[in-house]
C-alpha positions in Angstrom: 54.0 125.7 140.2 57.7 125.7 141.4 59.3 129.1 140.9 62.3 129.0 143.2 65.0 126.5 144.0 67.1 127.0 147.2 65.9 130.6 147.4 66.9 131.4 143.8 64.6 131.9 140.8 64.1 128.7 138.8 65.7 130.2 135.7 68.8 131.3 137.6 69.1 128.0 139.4 68.9 126.0 136.1 71.6 128.3 134.5 73.8 127.8 137.6 73.4 124.0 137.4 74.2 123.9 133.7 77.3 126.1 134.2 78.5 123.8 137.0 77.9 120.7 134.8 79.9 122.3 132.0 82.8 123.1 134.4 82.8 119.6 135.7 82.8 118.1 132.2 85.7 120.4 131.2 87.7 119.4 134.3 87.1 115.7 133.4 88.5 116.2 129.8 91.2 118.6 130.8 93.9 115.9 131.3 93.2 114.5 127.9 93.1 118.0 126.3 96.5 118.8 127.9 97.9 115.5 126.7 96.8 116.2 123.1 98.2 119.7 123.2 101.6 118.7 124.6 102.1 115.5 122.6 100.3 116.4 119.3 99.4 120.0 118.6 102.6 121.6 120.1 105.0 119.3 118.2 103.2 119.8 114.9 103.2 123.6 115.5 106.9 123.5 116.3 107.6 121.4 113.2 105.7 123.9 111.0 107.6 126.8 112.6 110.9 125.0 112.0 110.1 124.4 108.4 110.1 128.2 107.7 112.5 129.3 110.4 115.8 130.7 109.0 117.9 132.0 111.9 121.1 129.8 111.5 122.8 132.4 109.3 121.9 135.6 111.2 121.7 134.3 114.8 124.3 132.3 116.7 123.1 130.3 119.8 125.4 129.1 122.5 123.9 125.8 123.4 125.8 125.8 126.7 124.1 129.0 128.0 121.2 129.3 125.6 122.2 132.8 124.7 121.4 134.0 121.2 123.7 136.5 119.5 123.0 138.3 116.2 125.6 137.6 113.5 126.0 138.6 109.8 124.0 141.8 110.7 126.1 144.0 108.4 125.5 141.8 105.4 121.8 141.5 106.2 121.5 145.3 106.2 123.2 145.5 102.8 120.7 142.9 101.4 117.8 145.0 102.8 119.1 148.2 101.2 119.8 146.6 97.8 117.1 144.9 95.8 117.2 141.4 94.3 119.6 141.0 91.5 122.0 143.7 92.6 125.6 142.7 92.1 127.8 142.8 95.3 130.0 145.8 95.3 132.8 146.9 97.6 130.3 147.9 100.3 128.9 144.4 100.3 132.3 142.8 100.7 133.2 145.3 103.5 130.0 144.2 105.3 131.0 140.6 104.8 134.5 141.3 106.2 133.0 142.9 109.3 130.7 140.0 109.8 133.6 137.5 109.4 135.3 139.2 112.3 132.2 138.7 114.4 132.0 135.1 113.4 135.7 134.7 114.5 135.1 136.2 117.9 131.9 134.2 118.5 133.5 131.0 117.1 130.4 130.7 114.9 131.8 130.4 111.3 130.8 126.8 111.1 127.2 127.5 112.0 126.8 130.2 109.4 128.6 128.1 106.8 126.5 125.1 107.6 123.3 127.1 106.8 124.7 128.1 103.4 126.0 124.6 102.8 122.4 123.3 102.8 121.9 125.2 99.5 125.5 125.3 98.1 127.8 122.4 99.0 131.3 123.3 100.1 130.3 126.6 101.6 131.2 125.7 105.2 134.9 125.4 104.6 134.8 128.8 102.8 133.4 130.4 105.9 135.7 128.8 108.4 138.8 129.6 106.2 137.7 133.2 105.7 136.9 133.7 109.4 140.4 132.4 110.4 142.0 135.1 108.2 139.4 137.8 108.9 141.9 140.0 110.9 144.2 140.1 107.9 141.5 141.4 105.5 142.1 145.0 104.3 140.6 147.3 101.7 139.7 146.7 99.0 137.8 144.0 100.7 136.4 142.6 97.4 139.8 141.7 96.1 141.0 140.5 99.6 138.1 138.1 100.1 138.1 136.8 96.5 141.9 136.1 96.9 141.0 133.8 99.7 138.7 131.8 97.5 137.4 132.8 94.1 134.0 131.1 94.9 133.2 134.2 97.0 132.4 135.9 93.7 129.9 133.2 92.7 126.4 134.8 92.2 124.8 131.5 93.6 126.6 132.0 96.9 125.4 135.6 97.2 121.8 134.5 96.3 122.1 131.8 99.0 123.3 134.3 101.6 120.5 136.8 100.6 117.9 134.1 101.2 119.5 133.0 104.5 119.6 136.6 105.8 115.8 136.6 106.1 114.3 135.2 109.4 111.5 133.4 107.4 112.0 131.5 104.2 110.1 129.0 102.0 113.3 127.7 100.5 113.2 124.6 102.5 109.9 123.8 100.9 111.4 124.5 97.5 114.2 122.1 98.3 111.7 119.5 99.4 110.1 119.7 96.0 113.5 119.6 94.1 113.5 123.3 93.4 115.8 126.2 94.3 116.3 129.9 93.9 118.1 131.0 90.7 120.7 133.8 90.8 118.0 136.3 89.9 115.6 135.1 92.6 113.3 133.1 90.4 112.4 129.4 91.1 113.9 126.7 89.0 114.4 122.9 89.2 117.6 121.6 90.6 119.9 119.5 88.3 118.5 116.2 87.3 121.1 114.2 89.3 120.0 116.0 92.5 116.2 115.5 92.1 115.5 113.1 94.9 112.6 114.2 97.0 109.8 114.3 94.5 110.8 110.8 93.4 110.6 109.6 97.0 107.3 111.2 97.6 105.9 109.4 94.5 107.4 106.1 95.6 106.0 106.5 99.1 102.5 107.2 97.8 102.5 104.4 95.2 103.9 101.8 97.6 101.5 102.9 100.4 98.6 102.6 98.0 99.9 99.2 96.8 100.2 98.0 100.4 96.7 99.2 101.2 95.2 97.4 98.2 97.0 94.2 99.0 95.9 94.4 102.7 92.3 94.9 101.6 92.3 91.8 99.3 93.9 89.7 102.1 91.9 91.1 104.9 88.4 90.9 103.4 88.0 87.1 103.4 89.7 86.8 106.8 87.3 89.3 108.3 84.3 87.6 106.5 85.3 84.2 108.0 85.7 85.8 111.5 82.2 87.3 111.2 80.4 84.2 109.9 82.1 81.3 111.7 81.0 80.0 115.1 82.3 82.0 118.0 84.9 79.4 119.0 86.5 79.3 115.6 86.1 83.1 115.2 87.9 83.7 118.5 90.8 81.5 117.3 91.1 83.5 114.1 91.0 86.7 116.2 93.9 85.5 118.3 95.9 84.7 115.2 95.2 88.2 113.8 96.2 89.9 117.1 99.3 87.7 117.5 101.6 90.1 115.6 100.8 92.9 118.0 102.3 90.8 120.8 105.6 90.5 118.9 108.2 93.2 118.7 108.2 95.1 115.4 111.9 94.7 115.1 111.6 90.9 115.6 109.0 90.7 112.9 111.1 92.7 110.5 114.2 90.7 111.2 112.3 87.5 110.7 111.3 88.7 107.2 114.9 89.5 106.5 115.8 85.8 107.3 112.9 84.5 105.1 113.4 86.8 102.1 117.1 87.0 101.6 118.8 85.2 98.7 120.1 82.5 100.9 117.0 82.6 103.1 114.3 80.2 104.0 112.0 80.9 101.0 114.7 80.7 98.3 116.2 77.6 99.9 112.8 75.9 99.9 112.1 76.7 96.2 115.6 75.5 95.3 115.2 72.3 97.3 111.8 71.5 95.7 113.1 72.2 92.2 111.0 75.3 91.6 114.1 77.4 91.1 117.6 76.7 90.0 120.3 77.6 92.5 121.6 80.3 90.2 118.1 81.8 89.7 117.4 82.7 93.3 114.9 85.6 93.6 116.1 88.9 95.1 113.4 89.9 97.5 115.5 91.8 100.0 116.8 95.4 99.8 114.3 96.4 97.2 110.6 97.4 96.9 109.5 93.8 97.0 110.9 93.3 100.5 109.3 96.6 101.7 105.9 95.6 100.3 105.9 92.1 101.7 107.1 93.0 105.2 104.9 96.1 105.6 101.8 94.2 104.3 102.3 91.6 107.0 102.8 94.2 109.7 99.8 96.4 108.7 97.3 93.6 107.8 95.6 93.6 111.3 94.8 97.3 110.9 92.7 96.3 107.9 91.2 93.2 109.3 89.9 94.7 112.6 87.8 97.5 111.1 86.4 95.2 108.5 85.5 92.6 111.1 83.8 95.2 113.4 81.5 96.2 110.5 80.9 92.7 109.1 79.9 91.3 112.5 77.0 93.8 112.7 75.6 92.8 109.2 72.4 90.8 109.6 72.9 87.6 107.5 69.1 87.5 106.8 69.6 90.3 104.3 71.6 88.1 102.0 69.3 85.2 102.5 66.3 87.3 101.6 68.0 88.4 98.4 68.8 84.8 97.5 65.2 83.8 98.2 64.0 86.4 95.8 66.1 84.9 93.0 69.4 86.8 93.3 72.6 84.9 92.6 75.3 84.6 95.2 77.4 87.2 93.3 74.5 89.6 93.0 73.5 89.3 96.6 77.1 89.9 97.6 77.6 92.9 95.2 74.3 94.7 95.9 73.5 93.7 99.5 76.6 92.6 101.5 79.5 94.6 100.0 77.9 98.1 100.3 77.4 97.6 104.0 81.1 96.9 104.5 82.2 100.2 102.9 82.6 102.1 106.2 85.0 99.3 107.4 86.8 99.4 104.1 87.3 103.1 104.4 88.5 103.0 108.0 90.9 100.2 107.3 92.2 101.8 104.1 92.8 105.1 105.9 94.6 103.4 108.8 96.8 101.3 106.6 97.6 104.1 104.1 98.4 106.7 106.8 100.6 104.3 108.7 102.4 103.2 105.5 103.4 106.8 104.4 105.1 107.4 107.8 106.8 104.0 108.3 110.5 104.1 109.0 112.0 101.0 110.6 110.8 98.3 108.1 111.8 100.2 104.9 115.2 101.1 106.5 115.9 97.4 107.3 114.5 95.5 104.3 114.1 98.2 101.6 117.6 99.0 100.6 118.1 101.9 98.2 115.0 101.1 96.0 112.7 100.4 98.9 113.4 103.6 101.0 110.4 105.9 101.7 110.3 109.6 102.4 110.3 108.9 106.1 113.8 107.4 105.9 115.1 110.6 104.3 113.4 112.7 107.0 115.2 110.6 109.6 118.5 111.1 107.7 118.2 114.9 107.8 117.2 114.8 111.5 120.1 112.5 112.6 122.9 112.8 110.1 122.9 116.0 108.0 121.2 117.9 111.0 119.2 119.9 108.5 116.1 120.0 110.7 114.4 122.7 108.7 114.4 120.6 105.6 113.3 117.5 107.5 110.4 119.6 109.0 109.5 120.8 105.5 109.4 117.2 104.1 107.3 116.2 107.1 104.9 119.1 106.6 104.4 118.2 103.0 103.7 114.6 104.0 101.2 115.9 106.7 99.5 118.0 104.0 99.1 115.0 101.7 97.5 113.0 104.5 95.2 115.8 105.4 94.2 116.1 101.7 93.5 112.4 101.6 91.3 112.8 104.7 89.4 115.7 103.1 88.8 113.7 99.9 87.5 110.8 102.0 85.1 113.1 103.8 83.9 114.6 100.5 83.5 111.3 98.7 82.3 109.0 101.4 81.7 111.1 104.5 83.7 110.9 107.7 80.5 110.2 109.6 80.4 106.8 107.9 83.9 105.9 109.2 83.8 102.9 111.6 86.8 101.7 113.5 85.0 99.3 115.8 
């Protein structure tokens, strides 16, 4: 019986071989692991950190040198020493006056004002104006500062500064849910005319679900034909399904704009054939209709391909056996064929829904005000308002909704039954 290998005990040699195989396997997957960490895990972690990071009011960063300098430290100390709901006294205004001098020296009043402006519009100009005149402020500081602008006595402003003085905050998540901190620190809804985000979240989920359902009803017969037709015809259908992938997304979206607009191809055809009067042209652009039509066309292949991959593996003899035993075509389909396609339906629905909730270009071009999704507002805060923390909070909530959907799918159907091909 073999007891040694290469002069080593058999057990030790096997353990060494297994260890070497594990190291080799790890080295093989290391590039992929590094790619996932750099391109996926790290950006998501940075997004989650940014959604609660709250340094704009208390730290000034010189983007030329990368040096960070504390600002508003005196006011932050006053907030720490005085509990929530304490009215600002002369000491608070003196701390504010000292910090305004620091803002003037660092040329950072715009940064501090911008952070407060996220919660209270018009605040940025107050900070820049007060910083310019900071050297002229004299005791009593409360009267001097209020003389510059009476809004400095607004409790909402002091509540916003108290919130901004903390390095970590959940206020961006509150704002993403159309809520804010009241003067006493409690949470309340924002005025009705400013409630935007919850409505957009609902619209995004409803339209994404609608697109997913439409894609399913359109893709199921296509995938069934591809799975049952002879190979030559099936390959032709496959080429037609894949054809949109070979065309630029921008080109496809622009084509739909030409087709759907009031003076576009579809309306002109219906007017020419007498289906519509010229004055009754259908508005299918810059609304939810345009968004649904264009996105359904773009995302349809993502439903067809998983369905086809599952249907092509279903043995047709199962349905024939059911028919031979007296089952009707509908019964055979409902009880034999359709249940076997559920893994493909689940995979396609997940793909289409997840892609829908994060789509940006198509709703931006064809959606107008009524067809915009939450992703368009995230892009707005990233590129226009530069409120990256609010954009990160909105994206984090959207990510949470997708993960919840994934969890529900796993609980109801089982992720092991997911088949993408």
